[in-house]
N, CA, C and O of each residue as an XYZ file, in Angstrom:
732
protein
N      86.524    -19.468     18.482
C      86.844    -20.979     19.018
C      85.831    -21.094     19.574
O      85.146    -20.332     20.256
N      85.689    -22.739     19.059
C      84.380    -23.334     19.536
C      84.742    -24.012     20.835
O      85.709    -24.735     21.075
N      83.777    -23.631     21.604
C      83.999    -24.221     23.534
C      83.043    -24.955     23.582
O      81.926    -24.515     23.308
N      83.236    -26.244     23.938
C      82.427    -27.704     23.955
C      81.593    -27.349     25.320
O      82.353    -27.470     26.281
N      80.406    -26.990     25.676
C      79.675    -27.118     27.060
C      79.172    -28.225     27.439
O      78.645    -28.300     28.549
N      79.222    -29.112     26.743
C      78.485    -30.279     27.081
C      79.780    -31.260     28.120
O      80.956    -31.506     27.852
N      79.216    -31.512     28.942
C      79.543    -32.218     30.075
C      79.308    -33.926     29.577
O      79.481    -34.863     30.357
N      78.978    -34.050     28.452
C      78.460    -35.383     28.389
C      79.187    -36.094     27.022
O      79.054    -37.197     26.493
N      79.917    -35.053     26.760
C      80.682    -35.759     25.700
C      82.628    -35.868     25.502
O      83.539    -35.291     26.096
N      82.609    -36.866     24.412
C      84.301    -37.162     24.742
C      84.855    -36.604     23.502
O      84.205    -36.738     22.465
N      86.269    -35.838     23.491
C      86.628    -35.376     22.575
C      87.606    -36.392     22.100
O      88.415    -36.851     22.906
N      87.601    -36.726     21.037
C      88.046    -37.805     19.756
C      89.327    -36.905     19.444
O      89.291    -35.752     19.013
N      90.724    -37.822     19.813
C      91.912    -36.936     19.159
C      92.288    -36.640     17.871
O      93.207    -35.917     17.487
N      91.324    -37.401     17.117
C      91.188    -36.871     15.559
C      90.457    -35.834     14.987
O      90.596    -35.344     13.866
N      89.550    -35.507     15.990
C      88.501    -34.184     15.615
C      88.469    -33.570     16.841
O      88.674    -33.975     17.985
N      88.108    -32.290     16.269
C      87.438    -31.552     17.080
C      86.368    -31.555     17.699
O      86.177    -31.141     18.842
N      85.239    -32.260     16.610
C      83.739    -32.203     17.531
C      83.866    -33.069     18.606
O      84.969    -33.582     18.794
N      82.843    -33.354     19.426
C      82.698    -34.300     20.129
C      81.823    -35.160     19.613
O      80.916    -34.907     18.820
N      82.214    -36.523     20.238
C      81.590    -37.887     19.941
C      81.196    -38.282     21.214
O      81.885    -38.171     22.228
N      79.684    -38.908     21.119
C      78.492    -39.014     22.220
C      78.214    -40.580     22.062
O      77.761    -41.107     21.047
N      78.545    -41.190     23.177
C      77.683    -42.583     23.794
C      76.680    -42.469     23.706
O      76.163    -41.366     23.533
N      75.930    -43.720     23.805
C      74.799    -44.044     24.339
C      74.290    -43.191     25.830
O      73.183    -42.656     25.893
N      75.170    -43.169     26.855
C      75.093    -42.766     28.008
C      74.762    -41.193     27.891
O      73.904    -40.566     28.513
N      75.568    -40.780     27.037
C      75.784    -39.242     26.876
C      74.950    -38.849     26.153
O      74.864    -37.637     26.351
N      73.979    -39.281     25.103
C      73.036    -39.089     24.705
C      71.956    -38.709     25.233
O      71.410    -37.624     25.030
N      71.475    -39.812     26.137
C      70.300    -39.687     27.157
C      70.505    -38.806     28.042
O      69.534    -38.656     28.783
N      71.880    -37.794     28.393
C      71.877    -36.803     29.415
C      72.192    -35.693     28.655
O      72.816    -34.714     29.065
N      71.688    -35.882     27.382
C      71.612    -34.529     26.614
C      70.758    -33.237     27.108
O      69.766    -33.521     27.779
N      70.947    -32.174     26.924
C      69.905    -31.252     27.821
C      68.996    -30.478     26.637
O      69.439    -30.142     25.539
N      67.784    -30.296     27.058
C      66.584    -30.155     26.381
C      67.293    -29.561     25.158
O      68.383    -29.014     25.321
N      66.699    -29.643     23.863
C      67.065    -29.390     22.299
C      66.442    -27.831     21.866
O      65.396    -27.640     21.246
N      67.562    -26.595     22.469
C      67.608    -25.578     22.109
C      67.303    -24.977     20.696
O      66.573    -24.001     20.520
N      67.967    -25.694     19.682
C      67.720    -25.565     18.547
C      66.289    -26.354     17.483
O      66.291    -26.584     16.274
N      65.247    -26.592     18.468
C      63.976    -26.728     18.135
C      63.208    -25.858     17.145
O      63.247    -24.635     17.281
N      62.615    -26.337     16.304
C      61.330    -24.836     15.860
C      62.126    -23.884     15.408
O      61.672    -22.774     15.686
N      63.316    -23.846     14.715
C      63.821    -22.294     13.987
C      62.460    -22.025     13.215
O      61.562    -22.762     12.809
N      62.694    -20.625     13.184
C      61.638    -20.035     12.256
C      61.942    -19.013     11.355
O      61.482    -18.773     10.239
N      63.035    -18.292     12.216
C      63.160    -16.806     11.768
C      64.776    -16.707     11.664
O      65.563    -17.360     12.349
N      65.111    -15.745     10.653
C      66.493    -15.243     10.520
C      66.487    -13.687     10.426
O      65.725    -13.004      9.741
N      67.363    -13.313     11.147
C      66.567    -11.604     11.796
C      68.019    -10.895     11.438
O      69.101    -11.347     11.813
N      67.801     -9.425     10.460
C      68.770     -8.668     10.388
C      68.745     -7.398     10.915
O      67.688     -7.041     11.434
N      69.825     -6.512     10.894
C      69.620     -5.282     11.685
C      69.676     -4.215     10.519
O      70.412     -4.598      9.610
N      69.261     -3.331     10.363
C      69.298     -2.414      9.651
C      69.174     -0.758      9.678
O      68.249     -0.284     10.338
N      69.969      0.024      9.064
C      70.400      1.088      9.714
C      68.992      1.974      8.643
O      68.935      3.182      8.415
N      68.418      1.343      8.362
C      67.196      2.292      7.455
C      66.559      1.236      6.741
O      66.912      0.709      5.686
N      65.429      0.966      7.567
C      64.056      0.239      7.287
C      63.714     -0.187      5.470
O      64.072     -1.202      4.872
N      63.121      0.684      5.078
C      62.903      1.039      3.604
C      64.024      0.576      2.611
O      63.950      0.138      1.463
N      65.231      0.855      3.552
C      66.199      0.569      2.451
C      66.516     -1.078      2.531
O      66.596     -1.765      1.513
N      66.666     -1.549      3.731
C      66.618     -2.751      3.689
C      65.329     -3.671      2.840
O      65.503     -4.714      2.210
N      64.038     -2.945      3.041
C      63.310     -3.939      2.552
C      63.593     -4.063      0.860
O      63.662     -5.166      0.318
N      63.748     -2.757      0.094
C      64.047     -2.611     -0.764
C      64.940     -3.352     -1.383
O      64.743     -3.813     -2.507
N      66.253     -3.576     -0.552
C      67.747     -4.492     -0.522
C      66.794     -5.784     -0.960
O      66.670     -6.169     -2.123
N      66.095     -6.425      0.289
C      65.921     -7.701      0.019
C      64.640     -8.134     -1.102
O      64.314     -9.303     -1.314
N      64.109     -7.137     -1.647
C      62.932     -7.132     -2.584
C      63.727     -7.315     -3.543
O      63.754     -8.483     -3.931
N      64.531     -6.453     -4.195
C      65.602     -6.241     -5.517
C      66.406     -7.488     -5.572
O      66.784     -7.895     -6.671
N      66.814     -8.378     -4.063
C      68.087     -9.316     -4.252
C      67.528    -10.767     -4.199
O      68.018    -11.761     -4.735
N      66.129    -10.663     -3.259
C      65.567    -11.860     -2.897
C      64.305    -12.234     -3.053
O      63.775    -13.258     -2.622
N      63.653    -11.045     -3.926
C      62.101    -11.452     -4.525
C      61.146    -11.297     -2.918
O      60.054    -11.820     -2.699
N      61.870    -10.513     -2.051
C      60.844    -10.290     -0.758
C      60.035     -9.170     -0.820
O      60.345     -8.158     -0.191
N      58.741     -9.242     -1.703
C      58.350     -7.876     -1.914
C      57.482     -7.610     -1.385
O      57.120     -6.450     -1.583
N      56.442     -8.623     -0.220
C      55.705     -8.179      0.556
C      56.164     -8.277      1.922
O      56.693     -9.265      2.433
N      55.901     -7.095      2.504
C      56.153     -6.794      4.036
C      55.074     -6.462      4.817
O      54.086     -5.900      4.344
N      55.217     -6.868      6.376
C      54.475     -6.579      7.543
C      55.169     -5.481      8.320
O      55.857     -5.788      9.293
N      55.034     -4.253      7.957
C      55.757     -3.236      8.926
C      55.278     -2.883     10.486
O      54.239     -3.167     11.083
N      56.053     -2.404     10.752
C      55.333     -1.823     12.532
C      56.468     -0.833     13.043
O      57.643     -1.027     13.356
N      55.552      0.468     13.004
C      56.350      1.246     13.703
C      56.376      1.253     15.329
O      55.432      1.595     16.041
N      57.630      0.812     15.763
C      57.901      0.645     17.127
C      58.368      1.765     17.973
O      58.461      1.580     19.186
N      58.655      2.852     17.477
C      58.968      3.850     17.826
C      58.389      4.698     19.016
O      57.348      5.344     18.896
N      59.258      4.648     20.377
C      58.947      5.548     21.579
C      60.008      5.723     22.582
O      61.078      5.118     22.643
N      59.725      6.292     23.063
C      61.039      6.792     24.075
C      61.535      5.593     24.767
O      62.759      5.726     24.783
N      61.188      4.389     25.400
C      61.847      3.500     25.563
C      62.521      2.565     24.816
O      63.557      2.020     25.197
N      61.836      2.307     23.500
C      61.854      1.364     22.589
C      63.181      0.845     22.277
O      63.752      1.921     22.097
N      63.946      0.084     22.113
C      65.102     -0.256     21.416
C      65.278     -0.368     19.771
O      66.212     -0.531     18.985
N      63.802     -0.184     19.700
C      63.822     -0.195     17.883
C      63.093      0.395     17.318
O      62.022      0.093     17.845
N      62.772      1.539     16.042
C      61.955      2.282     15.642
C      61.029      1.585     14.730
O      59.829      1.852     14.669
N      61.538      0.808     14.122
C      60.723     -0.362     12.962
C      61.181     -1.437     12.603
O      62.298     -1.766     12.202
N      59.925     -2.169     12.826
C      60.495     -3.634     12.385
C      59.565     -4.049     10.974
O      58.517     -3.494     10.643
N      60.053     -4.856     10.453
C      59.440     -5.258      9.103
C      59.672     -7.072      9.022
O      60.767     -7.585      9.253
N      58.672     -7.718      8.727
C      58.549     -9.057      8.782
C      58.128     -9.491      7.377
O      57.621     -8.723      6.560
N      58.406    -10.920      7.142
C      58.255    -11.484      5.614
C      58.059    -12.813      6.131
O      58.327    -13.153      7.284
N      57.500    -13.674      5.079
C      57.930    -15.197      5.414
C      58.283    -15.364      3.839
O      57.989    -14.765      2.804
N      58.962    -16.338      4.148
C      59.642    -17.395      2.594
C      59.597    -18.390      3.039
O      60.368    -18.734      3.935
N      58.358    -19.417      2.371
C      58.069    -20.794      2.966
C      57.786    -20.711      4.363
O      56.759    -20.119      4.693
N      58.631    -21.274      5.365
C      58.466    -21.453      6.392
C      59.170    -20.517      7.387
O      58.831    -20.502      8.570
N      60.094    -19.782      6.934
C      60.827    -18.811      7.824
C      60.909    -17.302      6.731
O      61.079    -16.812      5.615
N      60.579    -17.115      8.401
C      60.415    -15.495      8.709
C      61.272    -14.564      8.649
O      62.113    -14.566      9.548
N      61.337    -13.709      7.821
C      62.466    -12.740      7.813
C      62.338    -11.702      8.358
O      61.343    -11.120      7.927
N      63.003    -11.006      9.324
C      62.683     -9.359     10.380
C      63.856     -8.972      9.990
O      64.955     -9.520     10.074
N      63.436     -7.705      9.437
C      64.364     -6.506      9.612
C      63.733     -5.707     10.810
O      62.560     -5.368     10.962
N      65.228     -5.419     11.919
C      64.984     -4.463     12.584
C      66.028     -3.293     12.516
O      67.249     -3.235     12.368
N      64.823     -2.215     12.723
C      65.853     -0.659     12.678
C      66.037     -0.167     14.494
O      65.070      0.197     15.162
N      67.117     -0.237     14.909
C      67.389      0.378     16.023
C      67.456      1.814     16.127
O      68.168      2.472     15.368
N      66.640      2.409     17.171
C      66.509      3.485     17.876
C      67.764      4.079     18.418
O      68.755      3.386     18.185
N      67.900      4.761     18.829
C      69.141      5.797     19.098
C      69.534      4.811     20.455
O      70.735      4.576     20.586
N      68.725      4.302     21.333
C      69.035      3.737     22.762
C      70.368      2.894     22.218
O      70.776      2.857     21.058
N      70.962      2.186     23.457
C      72.065      1.717     23.347
C      71.337      0.028     23.555
O      70.676     -0.364     24.516
N      71.646     -0.588     22.564
C      70.780     -2.091     22.737
C      71.665     -3.274     22.138
O      72.807     -3.258     21.677
N      70.697     -4.355     22.312
C      71.883     -5.100     21.592
C      71.621     -5.095     19.736
O      72.195     -5.638     18.792
N      70.681     -4.357     19.854
C      70.424     -3.612     17.912
C      71.255     -2.890     17.758
O      72.211     -3.159     17.030
N      71.134     -1.796     18.381
C      71.804     -0.340     18.231
C      73.634     -0.485     17.835
O      74.314     -0.176     16.857
N      73.919     -1.114     19.160
C      75.495     -1.941     19.385
C      75.762     -2.864     18.278
O      76.908     -3.006     17.852
N      74.761     -3.500     17.791
C      74.863     -4.596     16.307
C      75.823     -3.994     15.334
O      76.962     -4.396     15.095
N      75.239     -3.033     14.837
C      75.666     -2.203     13.639
C      77.132     -1.474     13.741
O      77.454     -0.622     14.569
N      77.753     -1.895     12.934
C      79.275     -1.008     12.558
C      79.072      0.044     12.328
O      78.240      0.214     11.437
N      79.766      1.468     13.048
C      79.793      2.629     12.511
C      80.831      2.616     11.039
O      82.059      2.544     11.094
N      80.267      2.677     10.140
C      80.408      3.064      8.793
C      80.847      1.632      8.221
O      81.760      1.531      7.401
N      80.271      0.747      8.617
C      79.943     -0.621      8.332
C      79.077     -0.546      7.174
O      78.863      0.574      6.710
N      78.468     -1.707      6.558
C      77.492     -1.580      5.564
C      75.968     -1.662      6.593
O      75.941     -1.957      7.788
N      74.960     -1.362      5.849
C      73.658     -0.724      6.933
C      72.908     -1.927      6.910
O      71.695     -1.720      6.927
N      73.265     -3.189      6.876
C      72.520     -4.362      7.107
C      73.034     -5.494      7.682
O      74.058     -5.731      7.040
N      72.868     -6.515      8.725
C      73.839     -6.993      9.672
C      72.792     -8.254     10.096
O      71.642     -8.145     10.520
N      73.562     -9.472      9.843
C      72.691    -10.353     10.417
C      72.693    -10.266     11.982
O      73.508     -9.591     12.611
N      71.873    -10.886     12.447
C      71.612    -10.556     14.354
C      71.185    -11.523     15.035
O      71.389    -11.611     16.246
N      70.384    -12.580     14.195
C      69.734    -13.381     15.456
C      69.227    -14.489     14.426
O      68.896    -14.205     13.275
N      69.200    -15.757     14.943
C      68.171    -17.081     14.533
C      66.764    -16.795     15.373
O      66.919    -16.233     16.457
N      65.571    -17.089     15.022
C      64.815    -17.248     16.203
C      63.944    -18.732     16.237
O      63.496    -19.514     15.400
N      63.988    -18.625     17.688
C      63.123    -20.404     17.616
C      61.840    -20.724     18.540
O      61.798    -21.009     19.736
N      60.866    -20.590     17.641
C      59.595    -20.766     18.738
C      59.471    -21.986     19.620
O      59.783    -23.074     19.137
N      59.043    -21.908     20.870
C      59.226    -22.467     21.757
C      57.707    -22.757     21.922
O      57.073    -21.733     21.668
N      56.940    -23.761     22.247
C      55.371    -24.465     22.037
C      54.623    -24.512     23.216
O      53.399    -24.394     23.274
N      55.463    -24.705     24.249
C      54.554    -25.049     25.463
C      55.507    -24.122     26.638
O      56.648    -23.683     26.494
N      54.591    -24.011     27.821
C      55.142    -23.455     29.125
C      56.189    -24.219     29.509
O      57.332    -23.862     29.792
N      55.511    -25.743     29.492
C      56.738    -26.506     30.010
C      58.065    -26.531     29.313
O      59.093    -26.849     29.911
N      58.039    -26.170     27.954
C      59.285    -26.192     27.181
C      60.012    -25.006     26.986
O      61.191    -24.917     26.642
N      59.050    -23.910     27.282
C      59.823    -22.519     27.838
C      61.037    -22.905     29.281
O      62.259    -23.057     29.254
N      60.294    -22.949     30.146
C      61.223    -23.546     31.254
C      61.752    -24.521     30.955
O      62.590    -24.668     31.844
N      61.837    -25.282     30.317
C      63.150    -26.231     30.007
C      64.014    -25.500     29.268
O      65.166    -25.491     29.700
N      63.757    -24.753     28.069
C      64.787    -23.747     27.278
C      65.500    -22.656     28.045
O      66.638    -22.259     27.794
N      64.631    -22.170     29.102
C      65.240    -21.332     30.208
C      66.397    -22.106     31.061
O      67.435    -21.501     31.331
N      66.238    -23.184     31.395
C      67.414    -23.776     32.195
C      68.255    -24.249     31.844
O      69.224    -24.470     32.570
N      68.173    -24.725     30.062
C      69.225    -25.034     29.395
C      70.321    -24.054     28.847
O      71.473    -24.385     28.565
N      69.787    -22.797     28.739
C      70.463    -21.777     28.102
C      70.911    -21.740     29.826
O      72.040    -22.202     29.995
N      70.417    -21.405     30.749
C      71.231    -21.023     32.365
C      72.171    -22.193     32.365
O      73.370    -22.100     32.101
N      71.618    -23.168     32.642
C      72.961    -24.339     32.506
C      74.122    -24.746     31.752
O      74.997    -25.595     31.925
N      73.780    -23.588     30.554
C      74.947    -24.198     30.031
C      76.144    -22.501     29.669
O      77.073    -22.243     28.903
N      75.400    -21.784     30.705
C      76.202    -20.460     30.581
C      75.848    -19.419     29.618
O      76.522    -18.397     29.488
N      74.573    -19.724     28.801
C      74.294    -18.404     28.060
C      73.850    -17.451     28.578
O      72.952    -17.892     29.295
N      73.909    -16.000     28.729
C      73.678    -15.221     29.326
C      72.479    -14.389     28.633
O      72.518    -14.269     27.408
N      71.587    -13.903     29.240
C      70.115    -13.186     29.239
C      70.868    -12.076     28.252
O      71.729    -11.492     28.911
N      70.832    -11.783     27.398
C      71.115    -10.388     26.691
C      70.324     -9.412     26.668
O      70.509     -8.199     26.760
N      69.075    -10.279     26.488
C      67.678     -9.008     26.487
C      66.527    -10.395     26.690
O      66.604    -11.575     26.349
N      65.426     -9.567     27.441
C      64.269    -11.051     27.484
C      63.299     -9.737     28.089
O      63.630     -8.602     28.432
N      61.761    -10.523     28.055
C      60.872     -9.343     27.999
C      59.516    -10.359     27.889
O      59.152    -11.021     26.917
N      59.012    -10.266     28.986
C      57.363    -10.857     29.081
C      56.333     -9.701     28.730
O      56.340     -8.597     29.275
N      55.591    -10.042     27.904
C      54.892     -9.209     27.218
C      53.555    -10.026     27.689
O      53.221    -11.112     27.216
N      52.806     -9.266     28.769
C      51.304    -10.035     29.016
C      50.340     -9.952     28.322
O      49.782     -8.903     28.004
N      49.957    -11.326     27.930
C      49.049    -11.958     26.982
C      49.506    -12.285     25.780
O      48.932    -13.195     25.183
N      50.918    -11.443     25.016
C      51.198    -11.703     23.761
C      52.464    -12.668     23.837
O      52.320    -13.724     23.220
N      53.587    -12.498     24.439
C      54.713    -13.407     24.411
C      55.579    -13.340     25.591
O      55.356    -12.532     26.493
N      56.535    -14.143     25.613
C      57.920    -14.176     26.133
C      58.856    -14.474     25.078
O      58.681    -15.216     24.111
N      60.069    -13.665     25.450
C      61.221    -13.786     24.624
C      62.597    -13.293     25.524
O      62.829    -12.461     26.401
N      63.226    -14.140     24.897
C      64.598    -13.858     25.535
C      65.762    -14.203     24.440
O      65.719    -15.211     23.735
N      66.854    -13.189     24.390
C      68.090    -13.017     23.594
C      68.983    -14.173     24.267
O      69.349    -13.880     25.406
N      69.397    -15.395     23.808
C      70.596    -15.557     24.657
C      71.964    -15.047     23.667
O      72.166    -14.937     22.458
N      72.659    -14.841     24.777
C      74.180    -14.603     24.271
C      75.153    -15.573     23.509
O      76.076    -16.041     24.176
N      75.058    -15.899     22.293
C      75.368    -16.949     21.610
C      76.342    -16.072     20.614
O      76.528    -16.690     19.566
N      77.062    -14.707     20.657
C      77.890    -14.191     19.952
C      79.097    -14.792     20.117
O      79.779    -14.789     19.093
N      79.680    -15.408     21.255
C      81.314    -15.624     21.211
C      81.219    -16.727     20.470
O      82.041    -16.984     19.591
N      79.927    -17.694     20.833
C      80.310    -19.060     20.035
C      79.857    -19.306     18.673
O      80.285    -20.184     17.924
N      78.882    -18.383     18.402
C      78.244    -18.698     17.163
C      78.213    -17.615     16.141
O      77.961    -17.746     14.943
N      78.549    -16.359     16.890
C      78.647    -14.914     16.172
C      77.249    -14.238     15.772
O      77.078    -13.547     14.767
N      76.198    -14.584     16.814
C      75.100    -14.377     16.621
C      74.632    -14.528     17.973
O      75.236    -15.150     18.847
N      73.149    -13.726     18.159
C      72.443    -14.649     19.096
C      71.243    -15.218     18.546
O      70.785    -15.268     17.405
N      70.768    -15.731     19.930
C      69.812    -17.016     19.223
C      68.283    -16.547     20.220
O      68.141    -16.705     21.433
N      67.499    -16.075     19.447
C      66.115    -15.455     20.190
C      65.244    -16.710     20.262
O      65.059    -17.326     19.212
N      64.643    -17.187     21.492
C      63.098    -17.767     21.662
C      62.338    -17.370     22.028
O      62.650    -16.498     22.839
N      60.917    -17.542     21.863
C      59.965    -17.066     22.088
C      58.834    -18.013     22.203
O      58.681    -19.062     21.577
N      58.113    -17.516     23.043
C      56.922    -18.597     23.547
C      55.812    -17.280     23.417
O      55.960    -16.220     24.025
N      54.626    -17.604     22.452
C      53.920    -17.125     21.622
C      52.774    -17.468     22.408
O      52.387    -18.636     22.452
N      52.031    -16.284     23.212
C      50.703    -16.474     24.066
C      49.380    -16.196     23.125
O      49.877    -16.006     22.015
N      48.124    -16.088     23.013
C      46.968    -15.849     22.162
C      47.367    -14.491     21.577
O      47.443    -14.549     20.349
N      47.565    -13.624     21.945
C      47.987    -12.399     21.562
C      49.523    -12.227     20.692
O      49.805    -11.160     20.147
N      50.206    -13.115     20.662
C      51.235    -13.355     19.627
C      50.968    -14.039     18.315
O      51.271    -13.824     17.141
N      50.319    -14.898     18.937
C      49.592    -15.739     17.508
C      48.956    -14.658     16.487
O      49.242    -14.725     15.291
N      48.115    -13.689     16.968
C      47.411    -12.564     16.308
C      48.390    -11.300     15.983
O      47.985    -10.322     15.355
N      49.451    -11.401     16.379
C      50.760    -10.656     15.865
C      51.395    -10.913     15.026
O      51.766    -10.126     14.155
N      51.683    -12.175     15.113
C      52.242    -12.995     13.439
C      51.346    -13.051     12.480
O      51.846    -13.110     11.357
N      50.020    -13.054     12.534
C      48.888    -13.594     11.807
C      49.313    -12.575     10.570
O      49.508    -13.212      9.535
N      49.498    -11.178     10.430
C      49.186    -10.793      8.768
C      50.720    -10.556      8.479
O      51.075     -9.509      7.938
N      51.531    -11.427      8.803
C      52.819    -11.449      8.073
C      52.557    -12.094      6.534
O      52.057    -13.212      6.410
N      52.875    -11.427      5.597
C      52.442    -11.831      4.617
C      53.644    -12.955      3.740
O      54.857    -12.838      3.909
N      53.124    -13.835      2.969
C      53.908    -15.107      2.554
C      54.568    -14.511      1.414
O      53.869    -13.727      0.773
N      55.549    -14.668      1.080
C      56.088    -14.221     -0.743
C      56.539    -15.655     -1.620
O      56.909    -15.571     -2.791
């Protein structure tokens, strides 16, 4: 069920969508749907996931990262660009996480997980965090990796059926994305 979190909208009796007046438009929060760049899937087997996307969607070139470790929620990830959209595959580790818990036992070995949005400046990062907080979206998972990136997964699963990830890249983060191939 759609929950309208905006205090600045007026619900029309003819529609379940909010209608905005000029005053409400000026009061709208920071746009957290700006700079969409990523579509991500959780997979139970990274190799099988890459082969699936190769065979069905012509994504043949991937950047693979072994991210396994005792405290890592992800064992492996693979990224590839199609035009300006990055496709990300995440194979969760055995640790409980927003990745492991997303796969359904006995379900398909691949499941849409999140949309990713790039945040370009520190000021926009703070505005994004404020907007998420003010709209009641919980922090499902976040981290600050010094000199690389800040990220937060907003729990939009109830409203949208998936997470929204916001990433603020620092110089090391730009280097991290540099080897991602274009298909």
